[in-house]
Residue, then its C-alpha position, 0 to 999 in steps of 0.5 A: m075138449t076145451y071149455e070156457i068156464t065162468a065163475p058165479v062170482e064175477e071178480f073171482t081170481g084163483e084156482v078151482a079144480g085145476l083151472a086158473f080163473h082170472a076175473g071170473k073166467a077160465t079156459g081149459e080142458p077140465t076132467e069130467a069130475a071138474l065139469a060136474y063140480f062146476e055145473r053143480h056149483g053154478y058155474q057157466v060151462q061152454a064148449v069151445k070149438t077149436a080148429e083141428p088139423e086135417q088128418d087125411q093129408e100126407p106130410e110133405q117130404d123134402q126129398e123126391p123119391g129115390q133121393g138119399e138112396q145109395k146105388k150099389a156099384s156093379k162089379k165087372 
């Protein structure tokens, strides 16, 4: 899950727990340990909703059924 994290120091730029902060903000997928660290140290942590592709749809095929299949020649 993606999170938006705001550092307690508004102008902070650097890396904490594997996330790059710029002007006090970072967006990424931190580990559970990193989330716990941020919460213990006064960072604001907010889950970000991301649009997920629908899994139920079949992928489109370029060929119609039967195309690309080789027909066996009948011997007489």
